[in-house]
C-alpha positions as CSV (number, residue, x, y, z in Angstrom):
1,X,-186.4,-18.2,-46.9
2,X,-186.1,-21.4,-45.4
3,X,-182.2,-20.9,-45.0
4,X,-183.0,-17.6,-43.5
5,X,-185.4,-18.9,-40.7
6,X,-183.0,-21.7,-40.2
7,X,-180.2,-19.3,-39.6
8,X,-182.5,-17.3,-37.3
9,X,-183.7,-20.4,-35.2
10,X,-180.1,-21.6,-35.0
11,X,-178.9,-18.2,-33.5
12,X,-181.7,-18.1,-31.1
13,X,-181.1,-21.6,-30.0
14,X,-177.3,-21.3,-29.5
15,X,-177.7,-17.8,-27.6
16,X,-180.1,-19.3,-25.4
17,X,-178.5,-22.7,-25.0
18,X,-175.1,-21.2,-24.1
19,X,-176.4,-18.5,-22.0
20,X,-175.7,-19.6,-18.2
21,X,-178.4,-18.9,-15.7
22,X,-178.2,-18.6,-11.8
23,X,-180.7,-20.2,-9.8
24,X,-182.2,-17.6,-7.2
25,X,-185.3,-19.1,-5.3
26,X,-185.7,-16.3,-2.7
27,X,-188.1,-13.5,-4.4
28,X,-186.7,-10.9,-2.0
29,X,-183.0,-11.6,-3.1
30,X,-184.3,-11.7,-6.7
31,X,-186.0,-8.5,-6.7
32,X,-182.9,-6.8,-5.0
33,X,-181.2,-8.0,-8.1
34,X,-183.6,-6.4,-10.4
35,X,-183.5,-3.2,-8.4
36,X,-180.1,-2.9,-8.7
37,X,-179.9,-4.0,-12.5
38,X,-178.5,-7.2,-12.4
39,X,-181.6,-8.9,-13.6
40,X,-184.2,-7.6,-16.1
41,X,-187.2,-9.2,-14.5
42,X,-189.9,-10.5,-14.1
43,X,-189.4,-12.7,-11.1
44,X,-188.6,-16.2,-12.5
45,X,-185.7,-17.8,-9.9
46,X,-183.1,-17.1,-12.6
47,X,-180.6,-14.4,-13.3
48,X,-178.1,-14.3,-16.0
49,X,-174.7,-15.4,-14.4
50,X,-172.6,-13.2,-16.6
51,X,-174.5,-10.2,-14.9
52,X,-173.3,-11.3,-11.6
53,X,-169.8,-13.2,-11.9
54,X,-168.0,-10.0,-12.0
55,X,-169.2,-8.0,-9.4
56,X,-166.8,-7.0,-6.6
57,X,-169.1,-5.5,-4.1
58,X,-172.8,-6.4,-3.2
59,X,-174.7,-4.5,-0.6
60,X,-178.2,-5.9,0.2
61,X,-179.4,-4.6,3.6
62,X,-182.8,-4.7,5.1
63,X,-184.0,-7.1,2.4
64,X,-186.2,-9.7,4.2
65,X,-183.9,-12.1,2.3
66,X,-184.0,-15.8,4.0
67,X,-182.0,-17.7,1.2
68,X,-179.1,-16.5,-0.3
69,X,-178.8,-19.2,-2.9
70,X,-177.2,-17.9,-5.8
71,X,-174.6,-15.6,-4.2
72,X,-172.2,-18.5,-5.1
73,X,-172.2,-17.4,-8.9
74,X,-170.8,-13.9,-7.6
75,X,-167.3,-15.4,-7.9
76,X,-165.6,-12.1,-8.2
77,X,-167.1,-10.9,-4.7
78,X,-164.9,-8.8,-2.5
79,X,-167.3,-7.2,-0.2
80,X,-170.6,-8.7,0.7
81,X,-173.0,-6.8,3.2
82,X,-176.0,-8.9,3.9
83,X,-177.2,-6.8,7.0
84,X,-180.4,-7.4,8.7
85,X,-181.7,-10.1,6.6
86,X,-183.8,-13.2,7.9
87,X,-181.0,-15.9,6.9
88,X,-180.4,-18.9,8.8
89,X,-177.4,-20.2,6.9
90,X,-175.0,-18.8,4.4
91,X,-173.0,-20.7,1.9
92,X,-169.8,-18.8,0.8
93,X,-167.7,-21.5,0.1
94,X,-167.3,-20.4,-3.9
95,X,-166.7,-16.9,-3.0
96,X,-162.8,-17.5,-2.6
97,X,-162.1,-13.5,-3.3
98,X,-164.3,-12.4,-0.4
99,X,-162.3,-9.9,1.8
100,X,-165.0,-8.2,3.9
101,X,-168.3,-9.8,5.1
102,X,-171.0,-7.8,6.9
103,X,-173.7,-9.9,8.2
104,X,-174.7,-8.0,11.3
105,X,-178.3,-8.3,12.9
106,X,-179.2,-11.6,11.2
107,X,-180.8,-12.5,14.4
108,X,-181.3,-16.4,13.2
109,X,-177.9,-16.9,11.8
110,X,-176.2,-19.5,14.2
111,X,-173.3,-20.5,12.5
112,X,-171.2,-20.0,9.2
113,X,-168.6,-21.7,7.4
114,X,-165.6,-19.5,6.2
115,X,-163.3,-22.4,5.7
116,X,-162.9,-21.8,1.9
117,X,-162.6,-17.8,2.5
118,X,-158.8,-17.7,3.0
119,X,-158.6,-13.8,1.5
120,X,-161.1,-12.9,4.3
121,X,-159.8,-9.7,5.8
122,X,-162.7,-8.2,8.1
123,X,-165.7,-9.6,9.5
124,X,-168.5,-7.9,10.7
125,X,-171.4,-10.0,12.5
126,X,-172.8,-7.8,15.1
127,X,-176.0,-8.7,17.3
128,X,-176.7,-11.8,15.3
129,X,-177.5,-15.3,16.8
130,X,-173.9,-16.9,16.3
131,X,-173.3,-19.8,18.6
132,X,-170.1,-20.8,17.1
133,X,-167.4,-19.4,14.5
134,X,-164.5,-21.3,13.1
135,X,-161.9,-18.8,11.8
136,X,-158.7,-21.0,12.0
137,X,-158.3,-20.9,8.2
138,X,-158.7,-17.2,7.8
139,X,-155.3,-16.3,8.6
140,X,-155.2,-12.9,6.8
141,X,-157.9,-11.7,8.9
142,X,-157.1,-8.3,10.7
143,X,-160.7,-7.3,11.8
144,X,-163.0,-9.4,14.0
145,X,-166.2,-7.7,14.9
146,X,-168.8,-10.2,16.5
147,X,-170.4,-8.5,19.4
148,X,-173.7,-9.4,21.1
149,X,-173.9,-12.8,19.7
150,X,-174.0,-16.3,21.6
151,X,-170.4,-17.5,21.1
152,X,-169.2,-19.8,23.9
153,X,-165.6,-20.1,22.6
154,X,-163.5,-18.5,20.2
155,X,-160.0,-19.7,18.9
156,X,-158.1,-16.8,17.4
157,X,-154.5,-18.5,18.3
158,X,-154.2,-18.7,14.2
159,X,-155.3,-15.1,13.4
160,X,-151.7,-13.7,14.2
161,X,-152.4,-10.7,11.8
162,X,-155.6,-9.4,13.8
163,X,-155.5,-5.8,14.7
164,X,-158.9,-5.3,15.9
165,X,-161.0,-8.0,18.1
166,X,-164.5,-6.8,19.3
167,X,-166.2,-9.6,21.1
168,X,-168.5,-7.7,23.7
169,X,-171.4,-9.4,24.6
170,X,-170.7,-13.1,24.4
171,X,-170.5,-16.0,26.6
172,X,-167.0,-16.5,26.5
173,X,-165.6,-16.7,29.9
174,X,-162.2,-16.8,28.6
175,X,-160.3,-15.8,25.4
176,X,-156.5,-16.4,24.8
177,X,-155.0,-13.4,22.8
178,X,-151.3,-14.2,23.4
179,X,-150.6,-15.2,19.8
180,X,-152.3,-11.8,18.6
181,X,-149.3,-9.5,19.3
182,X,-150.7,-7.0,16.8
183,X,-154.1,-6.2,18.3
184,X,-154.6,-2.3,18.3
185,X,-158.0,-2.4,19.6
186,X,-159.6,-5.1,22.0
187,X,-163.2,-5.0,23.3
188,X,-164.3,-7.9,25.6
189,X,-166.8,-6.0,27.7
190,X,-169.5,-8.3,29.2
191,X,-168.1,-11.6,28.3
192,X,-167.9,-13.3,31.6
193,X,-164.2,-13.7,31.9
194,X,-162.4,-13.5,35.0
195,X,-158.9,-13.3,33.7
196,X,-156.9,-11.9,30.9
197,X,-153.3,-12.1,29.7
198,X,-152.6,-9.2,27.5
199,X,-149.0,-9.0,28.4
200,X,-147.8,-10.1,24.8
201,X,-150.2,-7.7,22.9
202,X,-147.6,-4.9,23.0
203,X,-149.3,-2.9,20.1
204,X,-152.5,-2.7,22.1
205,X,-154.0,1.1,22.1
206,X,-157.6,0.7,23.0
207,X,-158.7,-1.8,25.7
208,X,-162.2,-2.5,27.1
209,X,-162.9,-5.1,29.5
210,X,-165.8,-3.6,31.9
211,X,-168.5,-5.5,33.3
212,X,-166.5,-8.8,33.9
213,X,-165.3,-10.4,37.1
214,X,-161.5,-9.7,36.6
215,X,-159.7,-9.4,40.0
216,X,-156.4,-8.4,38.5
217,X,-154.9,-7.2,35.4
218,X,-151.2,-6.7,34.2
219,X,-150.8,-3.9,31.8
220,X,-147.2,-3.0,32.5
221,X,-146.1,-4.3,29.0
222,X,-148.7,-2.1,27.1
223,X,-146.8,0.7,26.6
224,X,-148.9,2.0,23.9
225,X,-152.0,1.8,25.7
226,X,-154.3,5.3,25.3
227,X,-157.6,4.2,26.2
228,X,-158.8,1.9,28.9
229,X,-162.4,1.2,30.1
230,X,-162.6,-1.2,33.4
231,X,-165.9,-0.2,35.1
232,X,-167.7,-2.6,37.2
233,X,-165.1,-5.3,37.4
234,X,-163.6,-6.8,40.6
235,X,-160.6,-5.0,40.4
236,X,-159.2,-3.5,43.8
237,X,-156.4,-1.9,42.5
238,X,-155.1,-1.0,38.7
239,X,-151.4,0.0,37.9
240,X,-150.9,2.2,35.1
241,X,-147.4,3.5,35.9
242,X,-145.8,2.2,32.7
243,X,-148.5,3.4,30.4
244,X,-147.2,7.0,29.6
245,X,-149.5,7.4,26.5
246,X,-152.6,7.3,28.3
247,X,-155.2,9.7,27.4
248,X,-158.4,8.2,28.7
249,X,-159.6,6.0,31.6
250,X,-162.9,5.0,32.9
251,X,-162.5,2.8,35.9
252,X,-164.2,1.9,39.1
253,X,-165.9,-1.0,40.9
254,X,-167.1,-1.9,44.3
255,X,-164.2,-2.1,46.4
256,X,-161.8,-0.3,44.1
257,X,-159.3,1.3,46.3
258,X,-156.1,2.3,44.4
259,X,-155.3,3.9,41.0
260,X,-151.6,3.9,40.3
261,X,-150.9,6.9,37.7
262,X,-147.7,7.6,38.7
263,X,-146.3,7.5,35.1
264,X,-144.6,11.1,35.0
265,X,-146.9,11.8,31.9
266,X,-150.5,12.5,33.7
267,X,-150.7,15.8,31.6
268,X,-151.6,13.5,28.6
269,X,-154.6,11.9,30.6
270,X,-157.4,13.9,29.1
271,X,-160.5,12.1,31.0
272,X,-160.5,10.2,34.0
273,X,-163.8,8.8,35.3
274,X,-164.8,6.8,38.4
275,X,-167.9,5.5,40.0
276,X,-169.4,8.1,42.4
277,X,-169.2,6.1,45.4
278,X,-165.6,4.8,44.9
279,X,-163.1,5.5,47.7
280,X,-160.0,5.8,45.6
281,X,-156.3,6.9,46.5
282,X,-155.3,8.2,43.2
283,X,-151.2,8.2,43.1
284,X,-149.8,10.8,40.8
285,X,-146.2,11.9,40.3
286,X,-147.0,15.4,40.9
287,X,-150.4,16.7,42.4
288,X,-149.8,20.1,40.7
289,X,-150.4,18.4,37.3
290,X,-153.9,16.9,38.1
291,X,-156.3,17.9,35.5
292,X,-159.3,19.9,36.2
293,X,-161.1,18.1,33.4
294,X,-160.8,14.6,35.6
295,X,-164.0,13.3,37.4
296,X,-162.9,11.1,40.2
297,X,-165.4,10.1,42.7
298,X,-165.9,13.2,45.5
299,X,-164.5,10.6,47.8
300,X,-161.4,10.0,45.9
301,X,-158.1,11.9,46.5
302,X,-154.8,12.3,45.0
303,X,-151.3,11.5,46.7
304,X,-147.8,11.1,45.7
305,X,-147.4,8.0,47.9
306,X,-150.3,5.7,47.9
307,X,-149.1,2.1,48.8
308,X,-151.4,0.2,46.2
309,X,-149.7,-3.0,47.0
310,X,-150.9,-2.7,50.5
311,X,-153.9,-1.3,50.0
312,X,-154.9,-4.2,47.6
313,X,-155.9,-6.4,50.9
314,X,-158.2,-3.8,52.3
315,X,-161.5,-4.9,50.4
316,X,-161.2,-8.7,51.1
317,X,-164.3,-10.0,52.4
318,X,-162.4,-11.5,55.5
319,X,-161.8,-7.8,57.0
320,X,-165.4,-6.8,56.3
321,X,-166.3,-9.6,58.7
322,X,-163.7,-9.6,60.9
323,X,-163.0,-5.9,61.7
324,X,-165.9,-3.3,63.2
325,X,-165.6,0.2,63.1
326,X,-168.0,2.1,65.2
327,X,-169.8,4.7,65.6
328,X,-169.9,6.0,62.2
329,X,-170.9,8.9,61.8
330,X,-169.1,10.0,65.2
331,X,-168.6,13.2,67.1
332,X,-165.1,12.2,67.9
333,X,-164.6,8.9,69.3
334,X,-164.3,5.6,67.5
335,X,-163.8,2.0,68.3
336,X,-162.2,-0.7,66.3
337,X,-163.1,-4.3,67.1
338,X,-161.0,-7.0,65.9
339,X,-161.3,-10.7,66.0
340,X,-159.0,-12.6,68.1
341,X,-156.6,-13.8,65.5
342,X,-156.1,-10.3,64.1
343,X,-153.4,-8.2,65.7
344,X,-153.4,-4.5,65.2
345,X,-150.3,-2.5,63.8
346,X,-151.6,0.8,63.6
347,X,-154.3,3.2,62.4
348,X,-154.1,6.2,60.1
349,X,-156.5,8.8,59.2
350,X,-156.2,10.7,56.0
351,X,-158.3,13.6,54.8
352,X,-159.6,13.6,51.2
353,X,-156.3,15.4,50.0
354,X,-154.3,12.2,50.7
355,X,-152.6,13.9,53.6
356,X,-152.1,11.8,56.8
357,X,-153.8,13.8,60.0
358,X,-153.9,11.2,62.7
359,X,-152.1,8.1,63.4
360,X,-152.8,5.6,66.4
361,X,-151.8,2.3,67.7
362,X,-154.8,1.5,70.0
363,X,-158.3,0.0,69.2
364,X,-160.0,3.2,70.5
365,X,-159.1,6.5,68.8
366,X,-160.4,10.1,69.3
367,X,-160.6,12.5,66.6
368,X,-162.8,15.3,68.2
369,X,-160.3,18.1,67.0
370,X,-160.6,17.3,63.4
371,X,-163.2,19.4,61.4
372,X,-166.5,18.0,60.1
373,X,-166.2,15.9,57.0
374,X,-165.2,12.6,55.2
375,X,-161.9,10.7,56.4
376,X,-160.3,7.5,55.2
377,X,-159.3,5.3,58.2
378,X,-156.5,2.9,57.3
379,X,-156.2,0.0,59.7
380,X,-153.1,-2.0,59.3
381,X,-152.9,-5.4,60.9
382,X,-150.9,-8.8,60.4
383,X,-153.3,-9.9,58.1
384,X,-153.1,-6.8,55.7
385,X,-154.7,-3.4,55.7
386,X,-158.2,-2.1,55.7
387,X,-159.6,1.0,54.3
388,X,-162.7,2.5,55.9
389,X,-164.7,6.0,55.0
390,X,-165.5,7.6,58.1
391,X,-167.6,10.6,58.9
392,X,-166.7,13.4,61.5
393,X,-169.9,15.3,62.5
C-alpha cells in the first residue's frame, strides 16, 4: 500500500511539476481564454501553456482587455485580432510567426514594437492612438492600413513589397512612396501633405488624395489607374490624358478650372463627379462619347480643345486682385479693369458647351446680342489667363 501511494504521489508531482503555465494577469483576457476553451477556469491568472502554444489564429475583439501579458506564449500565432480593447502597449516580440495583426480601435495604443515580427504581411491599426510606427524591419509587409491615427511621420522606403497603403487622417505632411512601385491602393486623404510623387508607382490602380493642399499632381506614368478621388485640394487642373483605364473620378476644388480626359478611352469612365460650383472645362477626345452618367457641375462644359496649360494660371490670387469685371450680372455691357502692369491680349466668351461665341481686344465689351444665361469669359494677358463666370440677363 505504501508503494502504491508513493507511485500516485510521484505521478501527481511529476505531472504538476512539468506542466508549464503561462501568466495571464488580466481577468478579461483570461476569461476570453476560458470562453474559447483554452483555459478551464476558474480565474487564477494562469493558463496551461500547452493549450495555447499551437494556436495559429486568435481573435479577441471588444474584450475590455488592458493587458495582453501571456500572448508571448502563443508562439505559433499567425493571426492576432485584438480589435477594440483598452491596451496601452502590446509586446509581440515572441510571436515571430505573426503574419496579420489587427489592433484597430485601441484608442490608448500610442506605439507598438514590431521589430521582431519579420513574417508580418498585413497590419490593420485603424482609428487608434498611434503616434509612431517603425516598420523598417517588416520587409515582407504587403498591406499597411493605419488610417485616423496621430502619426506625424512614416518611413516605408524599406517596404518595397507593399501593395496597399492606407494612411488617411494622420498628420504626415509628407510621405515618400518612390520605393513602393508595387502599390495598387494608396489613400493619403486628409493628411496635410502638399505634394506627392507617384511617378514611380506604376502599378497604382486606386488613388485617393482628397482634402490636402496639393497644387499639382503628375499621373502621366500611372497607366493602370482606374479610380481617383481628389476633391477639395488646391489643384487648378488635372491631366488624365495618359490614363486610359480610368473608371471613376471624383474631383473638384476652389479654383479647379480644367480637366483633361483626352485619352481616347472616355467610354471606360463610368463615374465623373465634380463640386457643384466648379467652373471646369472638361477636355475630351470626342464630345459624342460623353457619358450621360457623368455628374459634372452645372457650370462645367465639354470641349475637344481646352487649353489646360494656359488656363492653369487663371485662378492665381494675383489675377483676383488685379482684374475687375463689372457689372456682373449684366444686360449687355461689361468693363474689364486691369492694373497698369498688366497688358490685355484678348477676351473670349464661351458658352457652357465650350463653344467660342465672342472675341474682343478691348477692355469694354458688349454682349447684348447673346441669349440670357451663364457664360465663361477668358481674359488673356501678358501675365497669363483669367477665367470668369458671367451672367447675361
